[in-house]
C-alpha positions in Angstrom: 16.4 24.6 7.4 17.9 23.8 4.1 17.4 20.2 2.9 19.2 18.7 0.0 17.5 15.5 -1.4 19.4 12.9 -3.3 17.0 12.9 -6.2 13.8 14.8 -7.1 11.8 11.8 -8.2 8.9 13.8 -9.3 11.2 15.2 -12.0 13.0 11.9 -12.3 9.8 10.0 -13.1 8.8 12.6 -15.7 12.1 12.3 -17.4 12.0 8.6 -17.2 8.5 8.5 -18.8 9.8 10.8 -21.6 12.8 8.5 -22.1 10.5 5.5 -22.3 8.6 7.1 -25.2 11.8 7.6 -27.2 12.5 4.9 -29.8 16.1 3.8 -30.6 17.3 5.1 -33.9 18.7 3.1 -36.8 17.8 -0.2 -35.2 17.4 -3.5 -37.0 14.3 -5.5 -36.0 14.4 -9.3 -36.8 11.3 -11.2 -35.6 12.3 -14.4 -33.7 9.0 -16.1 -33.2 6.7 -13.5 -34.5 3.4 -13.0 -32.6 2.8 -15.9 -30.2 -0.6 -17.5 -29.6 -3.0 -15.9 -27.2 -1.2 -16.0 -23.7 -2.5 -18.3 -21.1 -1.5 -18.9 -17.5 0.1 -22.2 -18.3 3.9 -22.4 -17.5 6.1 -21.8 -20.6 9.0 -24.2 -20.7 10.5 -23.1 -24.1 11.6 -19.6 -23.1 15.0 -18.3 -24.2 17.3 -16.9 -21.5 16.3 -13.4 -22.4 12.6 -14.2 -22.3 13.0 -16.0 -19.0 14.9 -13.0 -17.5 12.1 -10.6 -18.6 9.4 -12.8 -17.2 11.3 -13.2 -13.9 11.8 -9.4 -13.6 8.1 -8.7 -14.3 7.0 -11.4 -11.8 9.2 -9.7 -9.2 7.8 -6.3 -9.9 4.1 -7.4 -9.9 4.7 -10.0 -7.1 3.1 -12.7 -9.3 4.0 -16.3 -10.0 6.0 -16.4 -13.3 3.4 -18.8 -14.8 0.9 -16.0 -14.7 3.0 -14.0 -17.2 3.1 -14.9 -20.9 5.4 -13.9 -23.7 3.4 -12.2 -26.5 6.3 -11.5 -28.9 10.1 -11.2 -29.2 12.2 -9.2 -31.6 15.9 -9.1 -32.1 17.2 -5.5 -31.8 20.5 -3.6 -32.0 20.1 -1.1 -29.1 22.0 2.2 -29.6 23.7 2.2 -26.2 24.4 0.3 -23.0 21.1 1.6 -21.5 19.2 -0.3 -24.3 17.9 3.0 -25.6 16.3 3.9 -22.2 18.3 6.7 -20.6 17.2 7.5 -17.0 18.5 10.1 -14.5 21.7 8.8 -12.8 22.2 6.0 -15.3 25.6 6.1 -17.1 25.3 4.7 -20.6 28.1 3.2 -22.7 27.9 4.5 -26.3 28.2 1.2 -28.1 25.7 -1.0 -30.0 24.2 -3.7 -27.8 22.5 -6.7 -29.5 19.4 -7.8 -27.7 15.7 -8.2 -27.7 12.4 -6.3 -27.4 10.1 -8.6 -25.5 6.4 -8.0 -25.0 4.9 -9.7 -21.9 1.3 -9.9 -20.8 0.0 -10.1 -17.2 -3.7 -10.1 -16.8 -5.1 -7.4 -19.3 -1.9 -5.4 -19.3 1.0 -5.6 -21.7 4.6 -4.7 -20.8 7.6 -4.0 -23.0 11.0 -5.2 -21.7 14.4 -4.7 -23.4 17.3 -7.1 -22.8 20.8 -7.8 -24.1 21.5 -11.1 -25.8 21.8 -13.3 -22.8 19.2 -11.5 -20.6 21.7 -10.4 -18.0 20.5 -6.8 -18.6 16.7 -6.2 -18.4 14.9 -2.9 -18.5 11.1 -2.2 -18.5 10.3 0.1 -21.4 6.5 0.5 -21.4 3.3 -0.5 -19.7 2.1 0.8 -16.4 4.9 2.7 -14.7 5.7 -0.1 -12.3 9.3 -0.3 -11.0 10.5 3.0 -12.4 11.2 4.3 -8.9 13.1 1.2 -7.9 15.1 1.2 -11.2 15.9 4.9 -10.8 17.2 4.4 -7.2 19.3 1.4 -8.4 20.8 3.6 -11.2 21.7 6.3 -8.6 23.4 3.7 -6.4 25.3 2.4 -9.3 26.6 5.9 -10.0 27.3 6.6 -6.4 29.6 3.6 -6.0 30.9 3.3 -9.5 29.2 0.0 -10.2 27.5 -1.5 -13.2 23.7 -1.5 -13.0 23.5 -5.2 -13.4 25.5 -5.6 -10.2 22.6 -4.2 -8.2 19.3 -6.0 -7.3 16.1 -4.8 -5.6 15.5 -7.0 -2.5 12.3 -5.3 -1.5 10.0 -2.3 -2.1 7.5 -1.8 0.7 4.7 0.8 1.1 5.0 2.5 4.6 3.9 5.5 6.6 6.8 7.5 8.0 6.3 9.4 11.2 7.8 12.7 10.0 8.6 14.7 6.8 12.2 13.6 7.0 11.1 10.1 6.2 12.4 8.9 9.6 16.0 9.7 8.7 17.0 13.1 10.0 20.4 14.5 9.2 22.2 16.2 12.1 20.9 19.8 12.7 17.9 19.1 10.6 14.4 20.0 11.9 11.6 17.5 10.8 7.9 18.3 10.9 6.1 15.6 12.8 3.5 14.6 10.2 2.6 11.2 8.8 4.1 10.9 5.4 3.2 8.0 3.1 6.0 6.5 1.0 8.2 3.5 0.3 11.2 1.7 1.8 13.3 0.3 -1.0 16.2 -2.1 -0.1 18.9 -2.8 -2.7 21.8 -5.3 -2.7 25.2 -5.0 -4.2 28.5 -6.8 -3.4 27.0 -8.5 -0.4 25.8 -5.2 1.2 22.3 -4.0 1.7 21.3 -0.4 1.1 18.0 1.1 2.3 16.3 4.2 0.9 13.2 6.0 2.1 11.1 7.7 -0.6 8.0 9.9 -0.3 4.8 8.7 -2.0 5.1 11.3 -4.8 8.8 10.7 -5.2 9.7 14.3 -4.4 11.9 13.3 -1.5 14.5 10.6 -1.4 16.6 9.8 1.7 19.3 7.2 2.0 18.8 5.4 5.3 21.8 3.2 6.0 24.4 5.2 7.9 28.1 4.3 7.7 30.0 7.1 9.5 29.4 10.4 11.1 32.5 12.6 11.8 32.1 15.8 13.9 34.5 18.6 14.9 33.5 21.3 17.4 35.3 24.0 19.4 39.0 24.9 19.3 40.4 28.4 19.0 38.7 28.7 15.5 35.3 27.7 16.9 34.8 24.8 14.5 31.4 23.2 14.1 31.7 20.8 11.2 29.9 17.5 10.5 30.3 14.9 7.8 27.6 12.2 7.4 28.4 9.2 5.2 25.7 6.8 4.1 26.7 3.2 3.0 25.0 3.9 -0.3 27.6 6.5 -1.1 26.0 9.9 -0.3 28.2 12.2 1.7 26.7 15.3 3.4 28.8 18.0 5.0 27.5 21.0 7.1 28.8 23.9 9.1 26.6 24.0 12.2 27.9 27.5 13.2 25.1 29.0 11.1 21.5 29.1 12.3 20.5 27.6 8.9 23.5 25.3 8.1 24.4 25.0 4.4 24.5 21.3 3.5 26.9 20.1 0.8 26.3 16.7 -0.8 28.6 14.6 -3.1 29.0 10.9 -3.6 31.9 8.6 -2.8 32.6 7.9 -6.4 33.4 11.6 -6.9 35.5 11.9 -3.7 37.5 8.6 -3.4 39.6 6.5 -5.6 38.6 2.9 -6.3 41.2 1.7 -3.7 39.9 4.1 -1.1 36.3 3.0 -1.6 37.4 -0.6 -1.3 39.1 0.2 2.0 36.0 1.9 3.3 33.8 -1.1 2.6 36.4 -3.4 4.1 36.2 -1.4 7.4 32.4 -1.7 7.3 32.5 -5.5 6.7 35.2 -6.3 9.2 34.6 -4.1 12.3 31.8 -3.7 14.7 29.9 -0.6 15.4 31.7 1.9 17.6 31.5 5.4 19.1 35.0 7.0 19.0 36.2 10.1 20.8 39.5 11.9 20.1 38.5 15.1 22.0 40.8 17.2 24.2 40.4 16.4 27.9 37.7 18.3 29.7 38.8 21.6 31.3 41.3 22.4 28.5 41.0 25.9 27.2 39.4 26.1 23.8 38.7 22.4 24.0 38.4 20.6 20.6 35.7 17.9 20.4 36.3 15.4 17.7 34.1 12.3 17.4 33.3 9.5 15.0 30.2 7.3 15.0 31.1 4.2 13.0 28.3 1.9 11.8 30.4 -1.2 11.2 28.6 -4.5 10.3 31.4 -6.9 11.3 32.5 -8.6 14.5 36.1 -7.4 15.1 37.1 -4.5 17.4 38.8 -1.5 15.9 42.6 -1.3 16.6 44.4 1.9 17.3 45.6 2.3 13.7 42.1 1.6 12.4 40.6 4.2 14.7 43.2 6.8 13.7 42.5 6.0 10.0 38.8 6.5 10.5 39.3 10.0 12.0 41.7 10.8 9.1 39.1 9.5 6.7 36.4 11.8 8.1 38.7 14.8 8.1 39.8 14.0 4.5 36.2 13.8 3.3 35.4 17.2 5.0 38.4 18.8 3.2 37.4 17.4 -0.2 33.8 18.6 0.3 35.0 22.1 1.1 37.1 22.3 -2.1 
């Protein structure tokens, strides 16, 4: 069975590590406070907004109280692009100089480099133990999927787990999963009031979105259709032709398939309407019966009206057609 993973995080983390070693070119470095005194665990009350943002980010990554993290040094820097000189897979970087800071933090015996813009609204880890790279890479991918800015996404949780199978407990239709305990992580992101769950294997070689939004199926008819489209809330769209013993799976993302207005409509459906199993199949007994269904994973309270139901079936059909192009 052919499986298409969203990201190959093994390669992703290697690329990320390489990117971290690259230094921005033609930068100006202006010391702010110079080297600070030897860090202590006492709370620091004189932090700039950028320093405070870096401390808060590292405290979240390490699950430590902020007062256990100290600022070692801060330098003003002109970063060469919108990614602050750190380009990671899936991250779209604006090509413009971004004034900001290089901030060195200390937690315990380890030092960490963070890069920020001027007001600290953008914070990226640049060196130190590779903590948080996986979470930042997934956030970057979600930003690309949905056409969002990276600073619109936050990591709500990152939890070590043991999945019950090699599909990381999220099997796509027609996919066979070996039943074997697989260690990994569950990462939950938040953007625009929605939560997005990802399951990742321990070594990062498999990444699977886990928050379903819609599954459209079409089977039968004179042509003998057997098509399926699976849409995840995080923007991944999978299409397969189940007539084959080993279905080919095509994957694209909503940002590639829909206009901004169409994406907005999609999320409005999710937010407004409750979950529903919809069936527009021919009556039983009809020759060459066509079976068409939609499983809709709404998160709202309202029932779907007839026009909304028709729109969801057309939406699934449209996505299938675009994926076949």
